[in-house]
N, C-alpha and C positions, 0 to 999 in steps of 0.2 A: 504492498499500501504507500506509496508514495504519499507523500505534505508538504503542500508549499507553504516554505516560511518562510520569504519572500518573496516580489515577485521575480520571476529564475533562477532564484534560489528554495534546496528541492530539498529534502533526507528525503531513501528506501533503504527499510531496515537492509534487504534483498541486496543491498548497491553502497559498495567501499561500509560497508560495517555499520552501516545507518547513517554517516557523517554530511554536512553537508554537501551539496555536488550543486553545480553545473544547471537546470535542467537539462535532460535531453542527454546528458551528457555522462563520463563516470569521471567529473573536470571536481577532484576535490576544492573546498572551496580554497582549506589551508594550505592548501600547495601554486591557488594564485598569490595568494597574500604573502608571500615565501617569497618565488620569483618578482613576486614587487618589490621586493627589500633588497632582493637579492640586486635589485639594480636592471635589471628588468622594465622598457620598454613595459603599457598595454597591451599596445599593441606587436611587439615580441611575443607578452608572454599569449594574446588570443592568438597569432601564430603560429604558434612550437604547439595550441596545441587543440586546430581544431574552434573554438569557439571569437564571439567577439568584441570589437570592445566593447560594447556599450552588457550582454558579461563581466570579464572584470570589473565592469567599473558597480556594475550587484555584487562582486564578493564584499569588495570594497564598504559599498553600502553596506551588507549582512555585517561582518566586522563593525563597522562606529556601529554599528546599533547595539551588536554584541558591548561590549568592549562600554558604550555607556551606560548600563544596564547594570557591569559589574560592584560587586558592594566589594566595597576591601576593606577589611578587617586587623588592626591590630594586636599584632601578644605578646603579652608583659608574660 
């Protein structure tokens, strides 16, 4: 069962262990973000994985959303 998390980003327990992926592919969001963090351009990532630049931007939006709702607690 595919569940849409945000536009273009889905999870499917049968694909990539249920990690968020680009819809219609097996490309994990974490891989897209990692490639961008490593210095690749959005266009290069899109070309390498057969996705669109809009898919790359959707991965960034999803990551930003996840981080914005993260709670950080100090341990004393």
